[in-house]
Steps between C-alpha positions, in 0.01 A plus 500: 500500500157647568453743212614520139456729202494334157567743217395341171210256499587284204561126516798509740386785723148365543624146562734621776218711647263202500758285681565768761130572554428132554763501778351791688711787362311823430581580137444834327485498120611775260514500121531762227166358382262535798256255342766228506564565870126478567488169314783362714323619814177331390696175464599519866855631450455793739354848502543773242480758778824677605679402821472739795877507551820318403454127434746227589587411138444668164502257205557664162361281224542744212659422159884502512529833316292673771626322812773747595272800454221349710744389771662842514161664542378279786838496675521879495147515646585246771193282444658184653767360730631283219483499121531223242427457132407183316626590153670231290819710466700609803827674409361791297237623750750495788760697303236757406404539866867544592536770235208683661699513824245309710581318822444137400534339842120462514480343152557151363443385145309172459364286219245219540574242229139430418242622253237415244435576135206719604539833679285720721329447836247251365785261421641526853492236771630472856675174405693648206834494685456181698817289483661737250838677544480861616832679444623757753791730411616665826824697523727583794292816548166317532346541844442169679142598584421555131654166404285334768187670365583372151554150636167520682329592174661203325388274785140628485500430124642149570786560260865396539748783571816509287770763566695626198707794379284733288709481182544123535121477524457700179738271311321195640149611404626594153603135463202322656215742426556795268694327221271191493198729468643666191596165349148366563364810328728447200383139466133595540541777240568231237139384553338838430481458122543122479252297298198384699572138411840530666367675811240226552787256550620683813562261786618526858859575399417826324255590777776456760749710304260787422287515819672807646475684167138577598615762755420872468757661262471839674601349834797325339620815326526658846691198635740466208565874487635473855732205426599521131875436524503153661213386277674625184820319602313172538318542167836569332624163626180331384538668163847348462358158590219545248744590222705189573183287513383638165838413346471147637149459359612626157786251514247219551355593159835448329575205275848490652511231768770677701295821515190307606700333776625837628148638481368208703774552760411868527130430559579228751727741687233767545241242604736342753583844642127555529468171690778608738336836566152360547625259764604801711145639516380440859239233550209472740524737802828638360682171555720321249290376206389139516410254229134403507306240305206622293163325514294638210121482531249579225202700631186665370476877542229475763464654849646295782733280293821627659351477848411137435852417381660662806253324730574163337874565531451583868309176558793317343738673743687680221611865526477703177825700483401709198238506226472624143199510274515478121173581329404317183457725196138527389377246755346519847775283642850523635803317633586542867864426578544403865859520630571254781794325667627219273404225747146641522435501124397132465284526812319807367463353151339183635272691736376740232439220251302311762278807543435527127747765392661475155877494540720602210826310469 
């Protein structure tokens, strides 16, 4: 691939353009808002000038509701040898293109499974897709050259290609992305009018659950409007679970010992099912999840503290597998949780103590 046209210079489009530009591909940028395309160009994502002729690959990074229309326009004009989109829903756009009677041999639907809570070109980065799954949904009609162009794009972005059926993809993202976002929003909505004294007690747990609720609602309306059925089905199942959980909690309030016992069994059941599901979430690098020991270190909220901890861990020969930071409420301090291999935990604990760090048991 030598040339590409990126249509839509938001987070995903600009990030892909940055990755391609850094690998020597000449990228042309187009957006319905010319100022946004100019911003992406100023960041080094490419040029906002039009290509002189057909490019190798056109990448449509428009909202799901507009993908089919944009694709139809550029395909009818013959602006590229191959065409892809990066929308988070795949079945609907393809069916709409089929209904328009277009030859889809030069098209393949794709979806990079990566993003951020912030949108727009200023939030973009060439490393956004690194190590992340990038779904490709070819059909028997997909031209081999177009599939190879899509794979080359994924390689340039250092993502991991995953081939799926379009409708299977839509059901999957409803489960692992779209439904969780709505649930996070529902939980976060409980905080909107909560008493300030209660909100000040927020810890890492509520931050973890509500983090994705900070995303742009307008963007998510576009996404959910393109995949409402599978998401509604999942929320119906969750609603049934919630009703049963509420009944179990009410039973725990009863003075009848038998009802309390049944209520306890009901709560235990949902929590154990949660345990079983959480275990299936892939771990580091997409591998099976592993059990790590946590070494918790109290730190001041000062520049360079994390760098010092990582340097001291390196001197001790310990690899930090993961890290979480819990900030203390109302204080310039926090708790850094370092996840390490179980056998490395005592080594790291001793080394950090020796270097003056306060370890929390």
